[in-house]
C-alpha positions in Angstrom: 114.4 178.6 132.6 114.8 175.4 130.7 116.4 175.7 127.3 114.8 174.2 124.2 117.5 171.4 124.1 116.8 170.6 127.8 113.1 170.2 127.1 113.9 168.0 124.1 116.2 165.9 126.2 113.5 165.5 128.9 110.9 164.5 126.3 113.3 162.0 124.7 114.1 160.5 128.1 110.4 160.1 128.9 109.7 158.6 125.5 112.6 156.2 125.9 111.4 155.2 129.3 107.9 154.5 128.0 109.3 152.5 125.1 111.4 150.4 127.5 108.4 149.7 129.7 106.3 148.8 126.7 108.9 146.4 125.4 109.3 144.8 128.8 105.6 144.4 129.3 105.2 142.9 125.8 108.0 140.4 126.4 106.6 139.4 129.8 103.1 138.9 128.4 104.6 136.8 125.5 106.5 134.6 128.0 103.4 134.3 130.3 101.9 130.7 130.3 98.4 132.2 130.3 96.1 132.5 133.2 95.8 136.3 132.8 92.4 137.2 134.4 91.5 133.5 135.0 90.5 132.2 138.4 92.0 128.7 137.9 95.6 127.7 138.6 97.8 127.6 135.5 99.8 124.4 135.1 102.6 124.2 132.5 103.3 120.6 131.4 104.4 120.9 127.8 106.7 123.0 125.6 110.3 124.0 125.2 110.5 125.5 128.7 109.3 122.3 130.3 111.8 120.2 128.2 114.6 122.5 129.3 113.5 122.2 132.9 113.4 118.4 132.7 116.9 118.3 131.2 118.3 120.5 134.0 116.4 118.4 136.7 117.8 115.2 135.2 121.3 116.5 135.3 121.2 117.2 139.0 118.9 114.4 140.0 121.8 112.3 141.4 123.4 115.1 143.3 124.0 114.6 147.0 121.4 115.5 149.5 123.2 118.6 150.7 123.5 120.0 147.2 120.0 121.5 147.2 120.8 123.5 150.4 124.1 124.7 149.0 122.5 125.9 145.8 119.7 127.6 147.8 122.3 129.5 149.8 124.2 130.4 146.6 120.9 131.7 145.1 120.2 133.9 148.0 123.9 134.9 148.1 123.8 136.5 144.7 121.1 138.9 145.9 123.0 139.7 149.1 126.2 140.5 147.1 124.3 142.7 144.7 122.5 144.5 147.5 125.6 145.0 149.5 127.4 146.3 146.5 124.7 148.9 145.9 124.7 149.9 149.5 128.5 150.2 149.5 128.5 152.4 146.4 125.7 154.6 147.8 127.6 155.1 151.1 130.8 155.9 149.2 129.0 158.5 147.1 127.4 160.1 150.1 130.8 160.4 151.9 132.3 162.0 148.8 129.3 164.2 148.3 128.9 162.7 144.8 125.4 163.8 143.8 125.2 161.7 140.7 126.4 158.5 142.5 124.1 159.0 145.4 121.1 159.8 143.3 121.8 156.8 141.0 122.0 154.4 143.9 118.7 155.7 145.4 117.0 155.5 142.0 118.2 151.9 141.4 116.8 151.0 144.8 113.4 152.6 144.0 113.4 150.9 140.6 114.2 147.5 142.1 111.4 147.8 144.7 109.0 148.8 141.8 110.1 145.8 139.7 109.6 143.5 142.7 106.1 144.9 143.4 105.1 144.3 139.7 106.5 140.7 139.8 104.4 140.0 142.9 101.3 141.4 141.3 101.9 139.3 138.2 102.2 136.2 140.3 98.7 136.8 141.7 97.3 137.3 138.2 98.9 134.4 136.4 98.8 131.8 139.3 101.3 129.5 137.7 102.0 126.3 139.6 105.6 125.5 140.5 107.2 122.9 138.2 108.1 120.8 141.3 104.3 120.3 141.8 103.0 120.4 138.3 105.3 117.9 136.6 105.3 114.2 137.3 108.4 112.2 137.4 110.6 115.2 138.3 111.8 115.9 141.8 113.4 119.2 142.9 116.6 118.9 144.9 115.3 121.4 147.4 111.9 121.8 149.2 109.2 122.9 146.9 107.5 126.2 148.0 104.0 125.9 149.5 100.9 126.0 147.4 99.9 129.6 146.7 103.6 130.7 146.2 103.3 131.0 142.5 106.1 130.5 139.9 105.7 133.2 137.2 107.7 135.4 137.2 110.7 134.6 139.3 111.2 137.2 142.1 114.8 136.3 142.5 115.5 136.8 138.8 113.6 140.1 138.9 115.6 141.5 141.9 118.9 140.2 140.5 118.4 141.7 137.1 117.2 145.0 138.4 120.2 145.4 140.7 122.7 144.2 138.2 121.4 146.2 135.2 121.1 149.4 137.3 124.6 149.0 138.7 126.0 148.3 135.2 124.3 151.3 133.7 125.7 153.7 136.3 129.1 152.0 136.9 129.8 150.2 133.6 133.1 148.8 134.9 131.0 146.6 137.3 129.1 144.9 134.4 131.5 142.1 134.2 130.6 141.3 137.9 127.0 142.2 138.2 125.6 140.7 135.0 127.1 137.2 135.5 125.8 137.3 139.1 122.3 138.0 137.8 122.6 135.1 135.3 123.8 132.8 138.1 120.8 133.8 140.2 118.4 132.9 137.4 120.1 129.6 136.6 120.2 128.6 140.2 116.4 129.0 140.5 116.1 126.4 137.7 118.8 124.1 139.2 117.1 123.9 142.6 113.8 123.0 140.7 111.5 125.8 141.7 111.2 127.7 138.4 110.8 127.0 134.7 113.3 128.8 132.3 110.5 131.1 131.1 109.9 132.2 134.7 113.4 133.4 135.3 113.6 134.9 131.8 110.5 136.9 132.4 111.7 138.0 135.8 115.1 139.1 134.3 113.4 141.1 131.5 111.0 142.7 134.0 113.7 143.7 136.5 116.1 145.0 133.8 113.5 147.0 131.9 111.8 148.6 134.9 115.1 149.8 136.4 116.4 151.0 133.1 113.2 153.0 132.5 113.2 154.5 135.9 116.8 155.6 135.6 116.2 157.1 132.2 113.1 159.0 133.3 114.1 160.4 136.7 117.9 160.4 136.9 118.4 164.0 136.0 115.7 165.1 138.5 117.3 162.9 141.1 120.8 164.4 140.5 119.4 168.0 140.9 117.5 167.1 144.1 120.6 165.4 145.5 122.9 168.3 144.5 120.6 170.7 146.4 120.7 168.4 149.5 124.5 168.0 149.3 125.0 171.7 149.0 122.9 172.4 152.1 124.5 169.5 154.0 
């Protein structure tokens, strides 16, 4: 039977998880350019985020032709590194029969997938046009995504933040590696010209809060389930 303190801890975890999700949802809505529930495409052409985007675009406007491709590869590379790091830690935990490590890696994966699904749903609701199409006088240094591939929030930033925050929560010593990688992933999406700053900020908040909430809510249950499997294995 569960003790009174265990029940209180479970309730506290659930309340903390709900609070995190609420804060993340509120921040994402606040960063949203509008378009929620509207059929028309949302174009952002004014504001601080646009000014910051123009400044970044101007700084890299004279870069060599191959720079865009290099930055695109670097952008994808940040996700590959974070994903491989999670897979490596999961495999190591499995080999050592480390229930907490195995459960944590699986929960991070589940939370990351959930965050990505939410970001994709938001894209279809907000319908924000990419800055490389919405803004005149600004050219991206890489190919602009096709029409219908919406901008808000950034999927790359969502995935990078989810993986990096999850890894940093379970293995704090990795924070000095994972968090800068997530920041680099977000910045690179602006540098290549396919996202506004508010897109990547919303994606980072979404990914980080969803994974944190999932870890907080289900980690104890995951450890117990994994311990049972490990003992039988």
